[in-house]
N, C-alpha and C positions, 0 to 999 in steps of 0.2 A: 500536602502529603509527601511528595517526593521533592527533595531539595538538592541543590547544586548551585549553578549560576543563577537560577531562578526557581520558582515553585511550579510544580504540575500537580493539580488535584486529581483525585481518582476519577471524577466526572470528566475532566479534560482527557485523561488517558483513555477512558471508555469512548469518548467521541472520536479520538484519533483512531482507535482500534476499529470502531464501527466503519469509518471511512475506508480504511485499508481492507477490512474484511469484505466490504461491499464489492470492491474491485476484484478481490480474489475469488469471490463466489461467482462473479460473472464469467471468469475465464477458466474456472476449475474443469468444466467439460472438455476443454482443449487437452488438458493433461490426461484426464480419465479416458478419453478416446485413444490417445497415444499409448498409454500404459494401463490397460484395463486391469483391475484387481489390486492396484497399489493404493492402499488406504491412507498413506502418509499425508498427502496434501489436504485431503478432506478432514482428517483428524486435526490438523493445524487450524483449519477454518472453524471447526467445531469448538476447539479450545478458545479461539479468539471470541467466538460468539458467546460462549459461556461467561467470559469476563464482561463483555458488552452487556449481557443480560443480568449482571449483578453478582456473579460469583467472584470470589477473591482471586487475585493473581496467585498462581501456584507454579510448581515445577511443571505442571501439564503444559502451560504455554511455552516454556523454555524447551522442553523435550520435543514437543511436536514441531516447533519451529526448526530445530536442528534437523529433525527427520525429514521435513519437507524440503529443506535446503539440500540435504543429501539426495533426495529424489530428483531435485533439479539438476544436480551434477551428472546424473546418469540418464537424463531424459534424451529421447532419440531425435529431438528437433529443437530449434530455437524457441518456437511457440510453446512447446510442452515444457521446456526448461523455464521459460518466463512464467508460465502459469503455476508451476510448482513453487517457484521462488515467491510469487505473490502470496501463496498460502502461508509459506514460512514467515513472510513479512507481516501477515495479519496476526499470527500468534505472537510474534516478538514485539508488535506495536504496544502491547500492554506494559512493556518494559522500556519505553522510550526514555532516554536519559536527559535530564535537564541541564545539559552542558551546551553552552553557547558555541557550537561548532557547526559549520555548514554540512558536515557529514551526517549529522543527525536528521537533516531534512529528508534524506533518503528513506528513513524509517516512516516518514509521513507520506511521501509522494512517489516513491519508486514503484509501488504496486499500480498506481494510476498510470504512470508512464509505461510500465510493462504491459498493462492491458491495452493501452493505445497502440503499442508496437505489435502486439498480437493481432489487433484489428487490421493494422497495415499489412501484416504478412498474409492474413486471410484474404485480403483484397488485392493480392498480387503486388505487394510492397507499395501501396498507394499512400503517400503522405497526407493526402486530403482526409483520408479515413482517420488517421492518427490525430490530426488537428480537430476533427469533429468529436472524437472521443475525449480529447483533452477539454474541449468546451463542456462536454457533459460532466466531466470530473470537476470542473470549476463550479458548475451549477450545484453539484452534490455537496460541495464544501460548505459547512455551516459557519456562522460567525465565530463560534468557539474554536473550530479547527483553524480558521485563518488567524485568530488571535494567538493560538499556540505556535503556529508556523512563524509568525512575525517575531517571536522571541529568539529565533535562531537567525544566524547570518544567512543571506541568500546563497544559493548554489552558484557555482562559478562555471558551469558547463561541463564538458567532458567529451571524450571522443566517440563514445558509442551512441547509437540512435536513442536508446533508452535514456541515457544521460542528457542528451539534447532535449528530448521530450520532457523530462523532469524539470530541466531548467526553464523551459517555456511555461510549464504549469506553475512553477514557483513564481516566476515573474508575473503571470496573470493573477494569481491569488493574492500576491502582495499589493497589487493595484486595485483589488476588488474592495468595494466599500460595503456592499450588501450581498450576501450569498445565502445559500441554504434553501432556495426556493423549491428544491426537489428532494428534501430530506426523506429518507426511508430508514426504518429500523434494520 
């Protein structure tokens, strides 16, 4: 379906979007508690879910993604910012580019890494919580998601805690032979 350096099918894009949306749904309450009444992150997740559930990709995913990322920029805390960004990432995952660049890995794994960071923050900045949440994210990854991930170059790290968590998850998933034991729609 989508061509560039390689092909991505609609089903593969749905699988990536499902994975990202699952993480965004888990942390959405963090944003909604911090900014009650702001519908933008929830709308982005709903747009992502519509695509996962069979709807075509439309401008709805693009617009709600931008709106959720704008909500993230004005969020009152790191955790709320990350939660809104996860929602924006979920909607934009439907438009993952088939370009062999490590930067594209962020569209697949940043929400999982951000959710792990939110867990750390909620636990008093405990890195063990982040590691446990990354393990959960590894188990949630289906073979299809891992296959898509492996088409991209690995991440190279980064200075932020989210970037380091994403790099750790990327490394773990690339070393995984069999995943998807806890798949959920």
